[in-house]
C-alpha angles and dihedrals in degrees: 000000000000120000089270093054097256116143111215116187113184110215097175126006114233121233098199135077118331111243114238135181110278094031121119105238133192117209134182111207149164116209121205139176117237090264090059097256108149111225100172140007130180088194091063089051090049091227126100117230114249124201142146108264121235095012099107093251091125135035114296093248090060095049089052099042101043089053087062092059140083126211110282092027123132126200143165115229125199106196121190116222094256088063091043128037098322114191093353123088120224119201106302093352112104121220117277093020122161106220131210120205130185104204137183120191105224104175144358123201130178115257113272 
């Protein structure tokens, strides 16, 4: 794990642009609870999720992990609750949940 407790398992190394804080990134992902229950998937929606990296717009585990990736890269993230939603619940995610994400970094653009 990283110093924060994030587990980052690289499945496929990307060969494109390295993601950095401030970039606008597009990510395809499937989010699961530890028991395998899928709670969200951009793939099912057919639309990658786009957000500014390192700005606190997503859970802390995402800001940390996506910054370790290059475009085309695929990884599995195991994110402890303190890097996710912590004591809060979020939709179908119970409080204090460790989350598992399969992510693929689709695109990196400079900040506008």
